[in-house]
C-alpha positions, 0 to 999 in steps of 0.5 A: 408534713413530710414523710419520715426522713432516711438518716445515714447509718453513721448518724445513728451510732451508739444506739442512736445517742448521736444526734442528726443535724437537720435544716429543712432549709435546706440541708441535713448534717449527720455527725460521725464519731470524728470532728467532721460532719456529713452534710446531706441535701434533704431532697436529693441525698447528695452529700459532702463530708465537711469540717466546722469550716464548712458549716461556717461557710454555709452560715455566711452563704445562707445569711449574707449577700456578699460572697467575697470573704467566703470565696477568698477564704475557701478558694471557691469559685462563683460557679461552684457556689451556684452549683451548691444553690442549685443542688439545694445546699444553699438558699438564695437570700431572696428565698429566705425572705420569701418564706417569712410570708408563710406565717400560719401553717396550723402548727401550735408551738409553745414555750416553758420557762422557769424564772427567778428575779427577772426584771418586768421589762425583760419578761414583757420583752420575752413574751412579746418577742415570742408571741410576735413570731408565732408562739401560741402559749407561754408557761412561766414557772416563777421560782419565787412565789412572791415574784412581782413579775407574777402579777405582770405575767398573769395579765398577758394574753397566751401566758400561763403563770405558775408560782412555786408554792405548795400546790406546785411542789405537790404536782412536782412529786407526781412527775415521772422524773421526780424520783431521780431528781429528789436528792438534788432539790436541796439549796446549794446543790449544783443541780438544784436549779436544773432539777426544778426546771426539769420538773416544771418542763414535764408539768408544762408537757401536760399543760401543752397537751391540755391546750393542744400544742404540737410542740414545746420548746424549753428555754430560759428567761435569758434566751430567745428563739431566733430565725430569719424565716417562718417559726411555724413554717419550720416546725411544719416542715419537720418530718413525722418520724422526728420528735425532738429538735435541738437548736445551736446557740449564739451567746451574747457578748455585752458591750457594757456592764449594765442594761435596762433591758438586755433584749432591747440593747444587745446585738453582739453575739459569739458564734457557737464553737461548733462553727469555729475551728479551735485553732482560729478561736484560740489564736484570736482570744490569745491575741485579745488577752481573753481566756474564754469564748463561750462562758455558758453552755454551747449545746443549746436548747431543744423542742419536743413533739407534744405526744404521749411518752415525751419527757424532759431529758436534762435541761438541754433535751427531751426523750421523744415520743415513741412514735416519733423517735428521731432527733435532729438539729438545725445546723444554722437557722433556727437558733437560740440567742443566749444572753447569759451573764448580761448586766452585772446586777443580774450576774451578781444576784444569780451567783449569790443565790446559787451559793457554793455549789458543787463541782459536778452536774448531777454528781457525774459530769465535771463542770470544769470540763463543760462550763468552766467559767461557771465555777470561776464565777462561783469562787469569785462570788464567794470570795471577792468584795462587790467592787472586786467582782465588778472588776472581774466581771468587766475584765471577763464578761464585758466587751467594752473596747471598740478595737477588740469588738472590731477584731472579734467581728473581723475574725468572725468569732462574733457577729451582729444579730439585730432582728430581736432588738429591732422587733422589741423596739417595734421595728421590722424583724427578725433580720438576717444575721448580719455582720456590721463593722 
C-alpha cells in the first residue's frame, strides 16, 4: 500500500469533521468551508480550486471518449485537456480499461447489509454482482426471521445469513453502540430501521475480523457498489493512514412502475447533486414539472478498514480505527448505485411497514431538510388509497415519458449506467459510465 497521504489543512478544519475527497485514479479534492473544492493530484500535489462544475467536467472526461460537449461548455482547449492528463488530473479511457485486468491485489473486502421483504431474484442478483467483482464475504442480516430469502441466501457461496431472532437481539445488546440506540428500537420511531442497521454493522465488523477481511462496506439491499476499474485495486491503493472511504451515490430513475428485477432492468440514473449546480438543476426540474431531483439521501455510503477501534457512525459512515484515522471520498469512481423506491410494490410495502414515523433523525436532524420526499411518501402512505398512492408514485418517482428522459439526458441531470445490468445478465461489465441518447 502507498504511504500516508499528506492532506491540505483546509480539509481538516473543525477537528477533522470535514471529509477529504480522494481518488487514487487520479486526484484528491479537499472540501473547504465554501461550496468550492480543491482538486489535488495525489502524486504531484498540483492543485486547482474548483466548483461542482469542475467535478462534473472531470467526470465526463474520465468516463467518455467524446470531449466536444465538455470543451464547448467550459471553453477548454484540447491542449489544456492534454495538459490535465499529463499532470495526472485526468485518466485516458484506455488507462481505465487496462486497470480492470489487475483483479487480485490480495485485499479482502466484504459487505454488510440489513434487509427485509426483498425478492429472491434481487437478493441473488445483489450477491452475484458483488461476488463477481471481487467481494469475498457478504453478511446479510434478515430483519424478518421468517423471510423466505433466508433459505436462498444460506446456500450461496461467501454469504453469511443471520435471522433477526432472540439470539441476534442478545448479541446486539452487547454492542458498544447499543446504549445510544436502545430508545429508538421501537416500531414507529423514525430511526427504528437505521438503529438495527447500525447494530448489525457492528456485529458484522466482528465477523469481518473473524474471517480475515481488510475492509467492510455497509450498503442496503437496494444498492450496488460500482466501478469501471478494479474494486480490489482501488482498496489496495488507499493510503495506510486512511481508515474510512465514503462513496458518492447515483440514484436510479425508474422508467416504469413495476419491475421483476430492478438490478437487471434499470439503467437510467440521476447524477449526484454534488456534481450539479443548483441553478442548472432547479431550472431543468422546473421546465419538466418536477419538484425533486434525488428522492433519497445524496451522502452515499462508506467502507471501513477492519482494525480494532473501527465502529459504525450512523448508516452512512464509520469511525475509523485509531491507527488509520483519516477519511477520504472518491469524487467520481467508485460510487454507489442507489435503486431507491424502484417498483411501486416495494415502495408501498416499505412505507406501510415504517408507519407514521417522526419528523427528525435521532431526534435532532429535520428529515424535511435532508430528504423531504421521505416525509411526503410517509404522509401519502398514511392518507391515500392504494390507487391514489399509485398515481402519486407514477407522477413523482417514475420517468415514463420519453421526451422527459431525453431532456434529462441532454441536460446531464441523468446518465445511462449499463454495467451492472449487463453483468447480471451475464454480459461483459461493468461498463464505463456512458450517455446513450
